[in-house]
C-alpha positions as CSV (number, residue, x, y, z in Angstrom):
1,M,0.0,0.0,0.0
2,G,2.6,2.5,1.1
3,G,5.5,1.4,-1.2
4,K,7.4,3.5,-3.7
5,R,6.0,3.8,-7.2
6,K,8.0,1.8,-9.7
7,A,10.0,3.7,-12.2
8,G,8.4,4.0,-15.6
9,P,7.8,6.4,-18.5
10,R,6.4,9.8,-17.5
11,T,4.2,12.1,-19.6
12,P,5.2,15.8,-19.5
13,G,2.7,18.0,-17.7
14,V,1.3,15.3,-15.4
15,T,1.9,15.5,-11.7
16,Y,3.0,12.1,-10.5
17,S,2.7,10.7,-7.0
18,D,5.6,9.1,-5.2
19,V,3.5,6.4,-3.7
20,A,1.6,3.7,-5.5
21,W,-1.8,4.2,-3.9
22,Q,-2.2,7.9,-4.7
23,V,-3.9,9.1,-7.9
24,D,-1.9,10.8,-10.5
25,V,-3.4,14.3,-11.3
26,A,-3.9,15.1,-15.0
27,P,-3.3,18.6,-16.3
28,L,-6.3,21.0,-16.6
29,P,-7.9,20.5,-20.0
30,E,-7.6,23.2,-22.6
31,P,-10.6,25.6,-22.2
32,K,-12.4,25.2,-25.5
33,N,-15.4,23.3,-26.9
34,R,-14.4,19.8,-28.0
35,K,-15.4,16.2,-28.3
36,E,-13.7,13.5,-26.2
37,E,-14.4,10.7,-23.9
38,I,-15.3,12.1,-20.5
39,S,-13.3,10.1,-17.9
40,V,-13.3,9.8,-14.1
41,G,-9.9,11.4,-14.1
42,L,-11.1,14.4,-16.0
43,I,-14.0,14.8,-13.5
44,E,-11.7,14.7,-10.5
45,V,-9.4,17.4,-12.0
46,L,-12.4,19.7,-12.7
47,V,-13.8,19.2,-9.2
48,A,-10.5,19.9,-7.6
49,T,-10.0,23.0,-9.8
50,W,-13.5,24.3,-9.2
51,R,-13.2,23.9,-5.4
52,D,-9.9,25.9,-5.6
53,A,-11.7,28.6,-7.6
54,G,-9.5,27.8,-10.6
55,L,-12.2,27.6,-13.3
56,K,-12.2,30.9,-15.2
57,A,-13.5,30.0,-18.6
58,T,-16.8,28.5,-19.9
59,Y,-16.8,25.8,-22.5
60,E,-18.5,22.4,-23.2
61,I,-17.2,18.9,-23.7
62,S,-19.3,16.5,-25.7
63,D,-19.0,12.9,-24.6
64,T,-18.0,10.4,-27.3
65,V,-19.3,7.4,-25.4
66,T,-23.0,8.5,-24.6
67,R,-24.9,10.2,-27.3
68,G,-26.2,13.6,-26.2
69,L,-24.2,13.9,-23.0
70,R,-22.5,17.3,-22.5
71,L,-20.3,18.6,-19.7
72,R,-20.5,22.3,-19.4
73,V,-17.5,23.7,-17.6
74,Q,-18.2,27.0,-15.9
75,P,-16.9,29.0,-12.9
76,R,-20.1,28.3,-10.9
77,G,-19.7,24.6,-11.2
78,P,-19.3,22.0,-14.0
79,T,-22.8,20.6,-15.0
80,Y,-24.0,17.7,-17.0
81,F,-26.5,18.4,-19.8
82,C,-28.3,16.3,-22.3
83,R,-28.8,17.6,-25.9
84,V,-31.4,15.9,-28.1
85,Q,-32.8,16.8,-31.5
86,Y,-36.3,15.5,-32.2
87,Q,-38.5,16.4,-35.2
88,G,-36.4,19.4,-36.1
89,A,-36.4,20.9,-32.6
90,E,-33.3,20.9,-30.3
91,H,-33.9,20.2,-26.6
92,R,-31.2,20.9,-24.0
93,V,-32.0,19.3,-20.6
94,R,-30.0,19.9,-17.4
95,I,-29.1,16.8,-15.5
96,G,-27.1,18.2,-12.6
97,R,-23.7,19.3,-11.2
98,I,-20.8,16.9,-11.2
99,D,-20.5,16.9,-7.4
100,A,-24.1,15.4,-7.2
101,W,-23.9,13.0,-10.2
102,G,-21.4,10.3,-10.8
103,L,-20.3,9.9,-14.4
104,A,-21.9,6.4,-14.8
105,H,-25.2,7.8,-13.3
106,A,-25.1,10.8,-15.6
107,R,-24.7,8.6,-18.7
108,T,-27.6,6.4,-17.6
109,A,-29.8,9.4,-17.0
110,C,-28.8,10.9,-20.3
111,A,-29.9,7.8,-22.2
112,A,-33.2,7.8,-20.3
113,I,-33.8,11.5,-21.3
114,V,-33.0,10.8,-24.9
115,R,-35.5,7.9,-24.9
116,H,-38.2,10.0,-23.2
117,I,-38.0,12.8,-25.8
118,S,-37.4,10.5,-28.8
119,T,-40.6,8.6,-28.1
120,G,-42.7,11.7,-28.4
121,N,-43.3,12.3,-24.6
122,G,-41.6,15.7,-24.5
123,V,-38.9,17.0,-22.2
124,P,-39.0,15.2,-18.8
125,S,-39.6,17.2,-15.6
126,D,-36.9,18.1,-13.1
127,E,-38.7,15.8,-10.6
128,W,-38.4,12.9,-12.9
129,I,-34.6,13.5,-13.4
130,E,-34.2,13.7,-9.6
131,L,-36.1,10.4,-9.2
132,Q,-33.7,8.8,-11.7
133,R,-30.7,10.0,-9.6
134,Q,-32.2,8.6,-6.3
135,A,-33.0,5.3,-7.9
136,L,-29.5,4.9,-9.3
137,V,-27.9,5.8,-5.9
138,A,-30.2,3.4,-4.1
139,A,-29.4,0.6,-6.6
140,D,-25.7,1.1,-6.0
141,A,-26.2,0.9,-2.2
142,R,-28.2,-2.3,-2.5
143,K,-25.4,-3.9,-4.6
144,K,-22.9,-3.0,-1.9
145,G,-25.2,-4.4,0.8
146,K,-25.6,-1.1,2.6
147,T,-29.4,-1.2,2.4
148,D,-32.3,-3.5,1.5
149,A,-34.9,-0.7,1.1
150,A,-37.1,-0.8,-1.9
151,L,-36.0,1.3,-4.9
152,P,-37.8,4.6,-5.5
153,H,-40.5,4.2,-8.2
154,V,-39.6,6.1,-11.4
155,P,-42.6,6.6,-13.8
156,E,-42.0,5.7,-17.4
157,I,-42.8,9.2,-18.5
158,M,-43.2,12.5,-16.6
159,P,-43.3,15.4,-19.1
160,R,-42.4,18.9,-18.0
161,Q,-45.4,21.2,-18.0
162,A,-44.9,24.7,-19.3
163,V,-46.2,27.6,-17.2
164,A,-49.8,27.8,-18.1
165,T,-51.4,31.1,-19.2
166,T,-54.8,29.5,-19.8
167,W,-57.9,29.4,-17.6
168,T,-57.9,27.7,-14.2
169,Y,-60.9,25.5,-13.4
170,A,-62.5,28.2,-11.4
171,E,-62.1,30.7,-14.3
172,A,-63.4,28.2,-16.8
173,R,-66.4,27.4,-14.7
174,T,-67.3,31.0,-14.4
175,A,-67.0,31.5,-18.1
176,Y,-69.1,28.4,-18.8
177,V,-71.9,29.5,-16.4
178,D,-71.9,32.9,-18.0
179,W,-72.4,31.3,-21.4
180,L,-75.2,29.1,-20.0
181,K,-77.0,32.2,-18.7
182,A,-76.6,33.9,-22.0
183,E,-78.1,30.9,-23.7
184,M,-80.9,30.9,-21.1
185,A,-81.6,34.6,-21.9
186,E,-82.0,33.7,-25.6
187,G,-84.5,30.9,-24.6
188,H,-82.3,28.0,-25.5
189,L,-81.9,26.7,-22.0
190,A,-84.3,26.5,-19.0
191,P,-83.4,28.3,-15.8
192,A,-83.6,25.0,-13.9
193,T,-81.0,23.5,-16.3
194,V,-78.6,26.3,-15.8
195,K,-79.1,26.1,-12.0
196,N,-78.5,22.4,-12.0
197,Y,-75.3,22.6,-14.1
198,G,-73.9,25.3,-12.0
199,K,-74.5,23.4,-8.7
200,V,-72.8,20.2,-10.0
201,L,-69.7,22.1,-11.1
202,V,-69.1,23.4,-7.5
203,C,-69.5,19.9,-6.0
204,P,-67.0,19.4,-3.1
205,A,-65.5,16.5,-5.0
206,V,-64.2,18.9,-7.8
207,L,-63.4,22.0,-5.7
208,P,-59.7,20.9,-5.5
209,F,-59.6,21.6,-9.2
210,D,-60.2,25.3,-8.7
211,P,-56.6,26.5,-8.7
212,K,-55.5,24.0,-11.4
213,H,-55.3,24.9,-15.1
214,V,-57.9,23.1,-17.1
215,A,-55.2,22.4,-19.7
216,H,-53.4,20.2,-17.1
217,L,-56.5,18.3,-16.0
218,G,-57.0,14.9,-17.6
219,A,-59.3,12.0,-17.6
220,S,-57.6,10.4,-14.6
221,D,-58.3,13.5,-12.5
222,L,-62.0,13.4,-13.2
223,A,-62.1,9.6,-12.8
224,E,-60.5,9.8,-9.3
225,A,-63.1,12.4,-8.2
226,V,-65.9,10.2,-9.6
227,E,-64.5,7.1,-7.9
228,G,-64.3,8.9,-4.6
229,L,-68.0,9.8,-4.8
230,V,-68.9,6.2,-5.6
231,K,-67.0,4.9,-2.6
232,E,-68.9,7.4,-0.4
233,G,-72.1,5.9,-1.7
234,K,-73.0,8.9,-3.8
235,R,-73.5,7.1,-7.1
236,N,-76.1,9.5,-8.4
237,Q,-74.0,12.5,-7.7
238,A,-70.9,10.8,-9.3
239,N,-73.0,10.2,-12.4
240,D,-74.0,13.9,-12.5
241,V,-70.4,15.1,-11.9
242,S,-69.1,12.8,-14.7
243,R,-71.7,13.9,-17.3
244,N,-71.5,17.7,-16.5
245,L,-67.7,17.9,-16.4
246,K,-67.5,16.1,-19.7
247,R,-70.0,18.6,-21.1
248,L,-67.9,21.5,-19.7
249,F,-64.7,20.2,-21.3
250,R,-66.4,19.7,-24.7
251,W,-67.4,23.3,-24.5
252,L,-63.8,24.3,-23.5
253,A,-62.4,22.5,-26.5
254,E,-64.6,24.4,-29.0
255,P,-62.8,26.8,-31.3
256,A,-64.2,29.9,-29.5
257,Q,-62.6,28.8,-26.2
258,E,-59.7,26.5,-27.1
259,R,-57.0,29.3,-27.0
260,R,-58.1,30.6,-23.6
261,S,-58.7,27.1,-22.1
262,G,-55.8,25.1,-23.8
263,V,-58.1,22.1,-23.7
264,R,-58.0,19.5,-26.6
265,A,-61.1,17.8,-27.9
266,G,-61.9,14.5,-26.4
267,V,-59.7,14.8,-23.3
268,M,-62.4,13.5,-21.0
269,D,-64.1,11.0,-23.4
270,R,-62.5,8.0,-21.8
271,V,-64.3,8.7,-18.4
272,R,-67.4,6.6,-17.9
273,A,-70.2,7.7,-15.7
274,P,-71.1,5.1,-13.1
275,K,-74.2,3.1,-13.8
276,I,-77.3,3.8,-11.7
277,K,-79.1,0.5,-10.9
278,G,-82.8,0.1,-11.2
279,T,-83.7,3.3,-13.1
280,K,-86.1,1.5,-15.4
281,G,-87.4,-0.7,-12.7
282,R,-88.5,2.4,-10.7
283,Q,-90.8,3.6,-13.4
284,H,-94.4,3.7,-12.3
285,F,-97.3,3.1,-14.7
286,P,-100.3,4.4,-12.8
287,P,-103.5,2.4,-13.4
288,L,-106.6,4.3,-14.6
289,E,-108.2,4.2,-11.2
290,E,-105.2,5.9,-9.6
291,C,-105.3,8.7,-12.2
292,G,-109.0,9.1,-11.4
293,L,-108.3,9.3,-7.7
294,I,-105.8,12.1,-8.2
295,L,-108.2,14.0,-10.4
296,A,-111.0,13.7,-7.9
297,T,-108.7,15.0,-5.1
298,A,-107.7,18.0,-7.2
299,R,-111.4,18.8,-7.8
300,A,-112.4,18.5,-4.2
301,S,-113.3,21.9,-2.9
302,G,-111.1,23.4,-0.2
303,V,-108.7,20.5,0.0
304,L,-105.8,21.9,-2.0
305,N,-104.6,25.4,-2.6
306,P,-106.6,26.7,-5.7
307,A,-103.5,27.2,-7.8
308,V,-101.9,23.8,-6.8
309,G,-105.2,22.0,-7.3
310,A,-105.7,23.5,-10.8
311,A,-102.1,22.6,-11.7
312,V,-102.7,18.9,-10.6
313,H,-106.0,18.9,-12.5
314,L,-104.2,20.1,-15.7
315,S,-101.3,17.6,-15.2
316,V,-103.7,14.6,-15.0
317,W,-105.7,15.8,-18.1
318,T,-102.9,16.8,-20.4
319,A,-100.0,14.7,-19.2
320,Q,-97.5,17.4,-20.0
321,R,-94.1,17.8,-18.5
322,R,-94.2,19.4,-15.1
323,L,-92.2,22.5,-16.2
324,S,-94.8,23.1,-18.9
325,I,-97.6,22.9,-16.3
326,V,-96.1,25.3,-13.7
327,T,-94.9,27.9,-16.3
328,A,-98.3,28.0,-18.0
329,Q,-99.6,31.6,-18.5
330,V,-103.1,32.9,-18.4
331,A,-102.9,34.2,-21.9
332,E,-102.2,30.7,-23.2
333,F,-105.7,29.5,-22.5
334,E,-108.7,30.2,-24.7
335,A,-112.0,28.8,-25.8
336,W,-112.0,26.7,-29.0
337,D,-113.9,28.6,-31.6
338,G,-116.4,26.4,-33.4
339,E,-116.2,23.6,-30.8
340,P,-118.6,24.4,-28.0
341,G,-117.4,23.3,-24.6
342,W,-113.8,22.7,-25.7
343,G,-110.8,24.8,-24.8
344,L,-107.3,25.2,-26.1
345,W,-104.0,25.5,-24.3
346,R,-101.2,27.0,-26.4
347,C,-98.3,25.7,-24.3
348,R,-95.1,27.7,-25.0
349,H,-92.6,25.5,-23.1
350,R,-91.2,22.8,-25.3
351,K,-88.4,20.4,-24.5
352,T,-87.2,18.7,-27.6
353,P,-84.8,20.6,-29.9
354,R,-86.9,19.9,-33.0
355,A,-90.0,21.2,-31.4
356,K,-88.2,24.4,-30.3
357,A,-86.9,24.9,-33.8
358,T,-90.4,25.3,-35.1
359,G,-90.9,28.4,-33.0
360,K,-94.5,27.4,-32.5
361,P,-96.5,26.5,-29.3
362,H,-97.7,23.0,-28.6
363,V,-101.5,23.4,-28.9
364,L,-103.6,21.0,-26.8
365,P,-107.4,20.6,-27.1
366,L,-109.0,20.5,-23.6
367,P,-112.2,18.3,-23.5
368,P,-115.4,19.9,-21.9
369,A,-114.9,18.1,-18.6
370,C,-111.4,19.6,-18.3
371,W,-112.1,23.0,-19.8
372,Q,-115.1,23.6,-17.5
373,V,-112.8,23.4,-14.4
374,V,-110.0,25.4,-16.1
375,S,-112.2,28.2,-17.2
376,A,-113.8,28.4,-13.7
377,Y,-110.3,28.6,-12.2
378,L,-109.2,31.3,-14.6
379,A,-112.3,33.4,-13.6
380,W,-111.3,33.1,-10.0
381,H,-107.7,34.0,-10.9
382,R,-108.8,37.2,-12.6
383,L,-110.7,38.2,-9.4
384,E,-107.9,37.3,-7.1
385,Y,-104.9,38.6,-9.0
386,G,-106.2,40.9,-11.7
387,D,-103.3,41.8,-14.0
388,S,-100.6,41.5,-11.3
389,T,-99.1,38.3,-12.6
390,P,-99.0,36.5,-16.0
391,W,-98.7,33.1,-14.4
392,A,-101.7,30.8,-14.4
393,F,-100.5,29.1,-11.2
394,P,-98.8,31.8,-9.1
395,Q,-96.7,31.0,-6.1
396,Q,-98.7,31.4,-2.9
397,R,-95.9,31.5,-0.4
398,Q,-93.1,34.1,-0.3
399,A,-89.6,32.9,0.3
400,K,-89.1,35.1,3.4
401,A,-91.4,37.1,5.6
402,G,-91.1,40.8,5.1
403,S,-89.6,40.5,1.6
404,P,-91.1,42.7,-1.2
405,P,-93.9,41.0,-3.1
406,A,-92.7,39.2,-6.2
407,L,-95.2,36.8,-7.6
408,T,-93.8,33.9,-9.7
409,H,-95.1,30.5,-10.6
410,I,-95.3,27.6,-8.3
411,A,-92.2,25.3,-8.1
412,T,-92.0,22.1,-10.1
413,D,-91.3,20.3,-6.8
414,T,-94.6,21.6,-5.4
415,L,-96.4,19.7,-8.1
416,S,-94.4,16.5,-7.6
417,H,-94.7,16.5,-3.8
418,T,-98.5,17.2,-3.9
419,L,-99.1,14.2,-6.2
420,K,-97.1,12.0,-3.9
421,A,-98.9,13.3,-0.9
422,I,-102.4,12.4,-2.1
423,P,-103.7,9.3,-0.2
424,G,-103.7,6.3,-2.6
425,S,-101.2,7.9,-5.1
426,E,-97.7,6.7,-5.9
427,S,-97.4,8.8,-9.0
428,S,-95.2,11.7,-10.1
429,P,-96.2,14.3,-12.7
430,H,-94.2,12.4,-15.3
431,D,-96.0,9.2,-14.4
432,M,-99.2,10.8,-15.7
433,R,-97.6,10.7,-19.2
434,R,-97.3,6.9,-18.8
435,G,-100.8,6.6,-17.5
436,L,-102.4,8.5,-20.4
437,S,-100.3,6.8,-23.1
438,S,-100.9,3.3,-21.7
439,A,-104.7,3.8,-21.1
440,V,-105.6,5.3,-24.5
441,Q,-103.5,2.7,-26.4
442,D,-104.5,-0.4,-24.5
443,R,-108.1,0.4,-23.7
444,A,-109.2,2.7,-26.5
445,G,-106.9,1.4,-29.3
446,V,-105.5,4.8,-30.2
447,H,-102.4,4.6,-32.4
448,A,-99.1,5.4,-30.6
449,A,-98.2,8.0,-33.3
450,L,-101.4,10.0,-32.4
451,V,-100.5,9.8,-28.7
452,G,-97.0,11.2,-29.6
453,H,-98.7,14.4,-30.8
454,V,-100.3,15.0,-27.5
455,L,-97.2,14.2,-25.4
456,D,-95.1,16.5,-27.7
457,H,-92.6,13.8,-28.5
458,A,-90.0,14.2,-31.3
459,D,-91.0,12.9,-34.7
460,T,-90.3,9.2,-35.3
461,D,-89.9,7.2,-38.5
462,E,-93.2,5.5,-38.2
463,G,-96.9,6.4,-38.7
464,V,-98.4,9.8,-39.0
465,R,-95.7,11.3,-36.7
466,Q,-93.3,10.9,-39.6
467,A,-93.2,14.0,-41.7
468,N,-90.5,15.9,-43.5
469,G,-89.0,18.1,-40.8
470,M,-88.7,21.2,-43.0
471,T,-92.4,20.7,-44.1
472,R,-93.5,20.6,-40.5
473,R,-91.5,23.7,-39.8
474,Y,-93.2,25.7,-42.6
475,T,-96.8,24.6,-41.8
476,E,-99.1,26.5,-39.5
477,A,-101.1,23.4,-38.8
478,E,-101.6,22.7,-35.1
479,M,-102.4,19.0,-35.6
480,L,-105.6,19.4,-33.7
481,G,-107.2,16.7,-35.9
482,F,-104.6,14.2,-34.6
483,K,-104.8,15.4,-31.0
484,R,-108.6,15.5,-30.5
485,P,-109.2,11.8,-30.8
486,V,-106.6,11.1,-28.1
487,M,-108.2,13.6,-25.7
488,E,-111.7,12.3,-26.5
489,A,-110.6,8.7,-25.7
490,W,-108.9,9.9,-22.5
491,A,-112.0,11.8,-21.4
492,R,-114.2,8.6,-21.9
493,L,-111.8,6.6,-19.8
494,L,-110.9,9.2,-17.1
495,E,-114.2,10.8,-16.2
496,P,-116.0,7.6,-15.0
497,V,-113.2,6.5,-12.7
498,A,-112.8,10.1,-11.3
499,S,-116.5,10.2,-10.5
500,A,-116.4,6.8,-8.9
501,A,-113.3,7.6,-6.8
502,V,-114.0,7.3,-3.0
503,L,-112.2,10.0,-1.0
504,L,-111.9,10.7,2.7
505,P,-114.2,13.3,4.2
506,R,-113.0,16.8,3.3
507,D,-111.5,17.7,6.7
508,E,-109.8,14.3,7.1
509,L,-108.4,14.4,3.6
510,K,-107.0,17.9,4.1
511,E,-105.5,16.9,7.4
512,E,-103.9,13.8,5.8
513,L,-102.4,15.9,3.0
514,V,-100.9,18.3,5.5
515,R,-99.5,15.4,7.5
516,R,-97.9,13.8,4.4
517,R,-96.4,17.1,3.2
518,A,-94.9,17.6,6.6
519,E,-93.4,14.1,6.5
520,Q,-91.9,14.9,3.1
521,R,-90.2,18.0,4.4
522,G,-89.2,16.4,7.7
523,V,-91.0,19.2,9.7
524,D,-92.2,19.1,13.3
525,R,-95.9,20.0,12.8
526,D,-96.3,21.7,16.2
527,A,-93.2,23.9,15.8
528,E,-94.3,24.6,12.2
529,K,-97.7,25.9,13.4
530,V,-96.1,28.3,15.9
531,R,-93.7,29.5,13.1
532,L,-96.5,30.1,10.6
533,K,-98.6,32.0,13.2
534,V,-95.7,34.4,13.7
535,V,-95.0,34.7,9.9
536,N,-98.7,35.3,9.0
537,A,-99.0,38.0,11.7
538,K,-96.0,39.8,10.2
539,R,-97.4,39.5,6.7
540,Y,-100.8,40.8,7.7
541,A,-99.2,43.7,9.6
542,A,-97.1,44.6,6.5
543,G,-100.2,44.3,4.2
544,M,-98.5,41.5,2.2
545,T,-101.0,38.6,2.3
546,P,-102.3,37.4,-1.1
547,K,-105.7,39.0,-0.6
548,Q,-104.1,42.3,0.5
549,R,-101.8,42.4,-2.5
550,A,-104.8,41.6,-4.8
551,R,-106.8,44.4,-3.3
552,A,-103.9,46.8,-3.7
553,A,-103.5,45.7,-7.3
554,R,-107.1,46.3,-8.1
555,A,-107.1,49.7,-6.4
556,A,-104.1,50.8,-8.4
């Protein structure tokens, strides 16, 4: 170990040691760009010179062993780089300084960087390069028996993300909701639709996305949020989140937004919404007797609020969608000229895109038994409200005591909850559509195509519903000749069972309805009575009860 070095040939300029175990020190390389094999001896000379502050020039040495490896010699510390050309673009990636990276490790990392870029995955991130170093150091330690710990996991690809100048999720959501509201103002979307979309996009499961740029969000991010909701037992909410965020990202990828969002088309297409079990099995087809029972309850005097009872009555007779019912306006109803006893409802709310494209209302003939009740209700409406509201079924309860009067229509949930609260009913407003369709086809033999005209379904390829779409758009025909036979058949079936329905005595029926509605809301009835007493007293003192408002409107 400590013996003298044997005599031998000596190279000029090299400092030789006098003992065998010491390393000979090579001379400092010439400071100019060049190609040569980077050796351990060269690294040791550079490290020693750098620590002695002897590096004054800046130059690069290209390694002839590993393609792309460069050693940049500079006063602040020699550093390894990787230089790669791919598809006409040159990429220069920093590996690290020579005091942190061994030569063998730098060569291995350089080869990995070349492979990462050459396979089209872009420049790897600094975190990925550091993981490469840690894995190589740990592997050497395991070979030497210094540790048995598991090696750090290095992903196959981890591209570097450029600093985003596009929308964050919070900004994209705000822009999207503003666009939805603009579409709503033009009549292309319903207020309930805009409200629902906005609520889903601020679901707690996706709020962590707020500070992130939408250009950096991928299918895996949404899939993780959806999976978390499913594990919490919120499968329906997970389904809504999946569908609404996919809808949002499709909008972000449209040409009008793609520069501000940075989102590419189809980025979320791989995400699948969780299935909801039993959706079809939960559909209820109310028998004719149940429809008659609901109609008889709606007609019973003093049982339901007049506006709610009239809305239930119209829902059973016409089987229209609940939003069409509650948004009906007084001006939409009129007597049918030339048809004594019949009425017409020119329903403006239409759901299907093809129906909306016509720009025409959905006109429904109302049989005499229906029109008699509707016309009587409208007469009461004129006495009660005058011209203070256009809505046929105005909301009867203000949102907050003491708030300024602002009459609007009853809520869609009011119609749904009332039908469910009727003793003997298991139906929703949409179930009335199934009840009418099933009864008139099975019992009266009416063709399904004619029923489609009444239900305002989209045109199909069969029967009289099939007509050239452009021809239908250009015609003024209201299709009353197709709709009247359906309503006549429905009247023949519905009226007898409604007249034969057996109801509880009026007071008991009203009490049972109140009890069921309280159960639906989860309200303590005794506490609710005390609260309503206080609220009604405040309304009366402020002159804001419905009757007081109606009197004020007539006086004005």
